[in-house]
C-alpha positions as CSV (number, residue, x, y, z in Angstrom):
1,X,101.8,107.4,81.6
2,X,104.8,108.8,79.8
3,X,106.5,112.0,80.7
4,X,109.4,111.7,78.4
5,X,110.2,114.4,75.9
6,X,111.8,114.0,72.5
7,X,112.6,117.3,70.7
8,X,112.1,116.0,67.2
9,X,109.0,113.8,67.8
10,X,105.6,115.1,66.7
11,X,103.3,116.0,69.6
12,X,99.8,114.6,70.2
13,X,97.1,115.5,72.7
14,X,96.8,113.1,75.7
15,X,93.8,113.4,78.1
16,X,94.9,112.9,81.7
17,X,92.3,112.1,84.4
18,X,92.9,112.5,88.1
19,X,90.9,110.4,90.5
20,X,90.7,110.1,94.3
21,X,89.2,108.4,97.3
22,X,88.9,110.4,100.6
23,X,87.8,107.6,102.9
24,X,88.5,103.9,103.3
25,X,84.7,103.5,102.9
26,X,85.0,104.7,99.3
27,X,86.7,101.4,98.3
28,X,84.4,99.0,96.5
29,X,86.4,95.8,96.3
30,X,86.2,93.6,93.2
31,X,85.5,89.9,93.5
32,X,88.5,87.7,93.8
33,X,89.5,86.0,90.5
34,X,89.1,82.3,90.0
35,X,92.3,80.3,90.4
36,X,95.5,80.6,92.4
37,X,96.1,84.3,92.5
38,X,98.0,85.8,95.4
39,X,99.2,89.4,96.1
40,X,102.5,89.8,97.9
41,X,104.5,92.8,98.9
42,X,107.9,93.0,97.3
43,X,109.9,93.6,100.5
44,X,113.4,93.7,99.1
45,X,114.1,96.9,97.0
46,X,115.5,95.3,93.8
47,X,115.8,97.5,90.7
48,X,116.1,94.5,88.3
49,X,112.7,93.2,89.4
50,X,111.1,96.6,89.5
51,X,112.3,97.4,86.0
52,X,111.1,94.0,84.8
53,X,107.6,94.7,86.1
54,X,107.6,98.3,84.7
55,X,108.5,97.2,81.2
56,X,106.4,94.1,81.1
57,X,103.3,95.9,82.2
58,X,103.8,99.3,80.6
59,X,105.5,98.4,77.3
60,X,102.4,98.4,75.2
61,X,100.8,101.5,76.8
62,X,103.8,103.8,76.3
63,X,105.3,103.9,79.8
64,X,108.7,105.4,79.0
65,X,109.4,107.9,81.8
66,X,111.6,105.5,83.8
67,X,113.4,103.8,81.0
68,X,116.4,106.1,81.1
69,X,116.9,105.8,84.9
70,X,120.2,104.5,86.2
71,X,120.4,101.6,88.6
72,X,121.0,104.1,91.5
73,X,117.9,106.1,90.5
74,X,115.8,103.0,90.5
75,X,117.2,102.1,93.9
76,X,116.4,105.5,95.3
77,X,112.8,105.3,94.2
78,X,112.4,101.8,95.7
79,X,113.9,103.0,99.0
80,X,111.8,106.1,99.5
81,X,110.0,106.3,102.8
82,X,106.5,104.8,102.7
83,X,107.0,103.4,99.2
84,X,105.6,99.9,98.6
85,X,105.3,97.6,95.6
86,X,102.6,94.8,95.7
87,X,102.8,92.1,93.1
88,X,100.1,89.8,91.9
89,X,101.1,86.2,91.1
90,X,99.2,83.5,89.3
91,X,100.6,80.0,89.7
92,X,103.9,81.6,91.0
93,X,104.3,83.8,87.9
94,X,104.2,87.7,88.2
95,X,100.9,88.9,86.6
96,X,101.1,92.6,87.5
97,X,101.9,95.1,90.2
98,X,100.7,98.2,92.0
99,X,103.3,100.8,93.3
100,X,102.3,103.1,96.2
101,X,104.0,106.4,97.0
102,X,103.2,107.8,100.4
103,X,103.4,111.6,100.6
104,X,103.9,113.9,103.5
105,X,100.4,115.4,103.5
106,X,98.7,112.1,104.3
107,X,98.0,111.3,100.7
108,X,99.1,108.0,99.0
109,X,99.5,108.1,95.2
110,X,99.1,105.0,93.1
111,X,102.2,105.7,91.1
112,X,101.9,102.7,88.8
113,X,99.4,99.9,88.4
114,X,98.7,97.4,85.7
115,X,98.9,93.8,84.5
116,X,101.3,92.0,82.1
117,X,99.2,91.7,78.8
118,X,98.9,87.9,79.1
119,X,97.0,88.3,82.3
120,X,94.5,91.0,81.3
121,X,90.8,90.3,81.0
122,X,90.8,87.6,83.7
123,X,89.5,89.7,86.7
124,X,93.0,89.9,88.2
125,X,93.2,93.7,87.7
126,X,90.2,94.6,89.7
127,X,91.4,92.3,92.5
128,X,94.9,93.7,92.5
129,X,93.6,97.3,92.5
130,X,91.2,96.5,95.4
131,X,94.0,94.9,97.4
132,X,96.5,97.7,96.6
133,X,94.0,100.5,97.5
134,X,93.3,98.7,100.8
135,X,97.1,98.7,101.5
136,X,97.2,102.4,100.6
137,X,94.6,103.1,103.3
138,X,96.4,101.0,106.0
139,X,100.0,102.0,104.9
140,X,100.8,103.9,108.1
141,X,100.4,100.7,110.1
142,X,103.5,99.3,108.3
143,X,105.5,102.6,108.6
144,X,105.7,103.8,112.2
145,X,105.7,107.6,112.5
146,X,103.9,108.1,109.2
147,X,100.7,110.1,109.2
148,X,97.6,108.0,108.6
149,X,96.3,108.0,105.1
150,X,93.7,110.6,104.4
151,X,93.5,110.4,100.6
152,X,94.4,107.9,97.9
153,X,94.8,109.2,94.4
154,X,95.8,108.2,90.9
155,X,96.1,109.5,87.4
156,X,95.4,107.7,84.2
157,X,95.4,108.8,80.7
158,X,94.1,108.1,77.2
159,X,97.2,106.1,76.4
160,X,96.5,103.6,79.2
161,X,94.6,100.4,78.7
162,X,90.9,100.7,77.6
163,X,89.6,99.3,80.9
164,X,91.8,101.4,83.2
165,X,89.3,104.2,83.9
166,X,86.4,101.9,84.4
167,X,88.4,99.8,86.9
168,X,89.2,102.9,89.0
169,X,85.6,104.1,88.9
170,X,84.2,100.6,89.9
171,X,86.6,100.6,92.8
172,X,85.1,103.8,94.2
173,X,87.5,106.5,92.8
174,X,86.0,109.9,91.9
175,X,87.2,112.2,89.1
176,X,88.5,115.5,90.5
177,X,90.5,116.9,87.5
178,X,90.9,116.5,83.8
179,X,93.8,118.0,81.7
180,X,94.9,117.8,78.1
181,X,98.7,117.5,77.8
182,X,100.9,117.6,74.7
183,X,103.2,114.6,74.6
184,X,105.6,113.3,72.0
185,X,104.3,110.5,69.9
186,X,106.4,107.4,70.5
187,X,106.3,103.8,69.4
188,X,105.3,101.3,72.0
189,X,108.6,100.1,73.4
190,X,107.4,96.8,74.7
191,X,109.2,94.9,77.4
192,X,112.3,94.5,75.1
193,X,113.4,95.9,71.8
194,X,111.3,94.6,68.9
195,X,108.7,93.0,71.1
196,X,105.9,94.8,69.3
197,X,107.5,95.1,65.9
């Protein structure tokens, strides 16, 4: 979801939904997709790769909040304590990612989640979300000294893909808040200039 502001851009209403799980038992995993799909943790903090995933997945759904970040700012995000990025691959090609952000109160936020458009509609998203949520619940096992996860939460909005909310609900998330926010109308940037022209 975009948090960018543009003084001269017209504003539009965006509905933001906040969802959560409060127990590992809440997770209702999706069936694994057919074909050679694997999910691997991106263990080396690499801004180039992270920015590629962010633009390739979010370009057509108006993810713009990180586009202006410097290399150092990307690096800082990737090196934050308890942060993890898990990437789905099909036949060795990145298909999408889920980024987890561990917080001090025992909560883990799904900061970003989605698929590159060419891989949507093939049951990879439900599988990746299931896998990522399970990793959110056992995140403390990979980060000694971190408080065990007590809550996994995410927000999605009316600018996101048409199946996003349904995927979260099917995986066992429950709605806990809804807000209407005014955001600037912006063209879909795509993964590179002119991609959606």
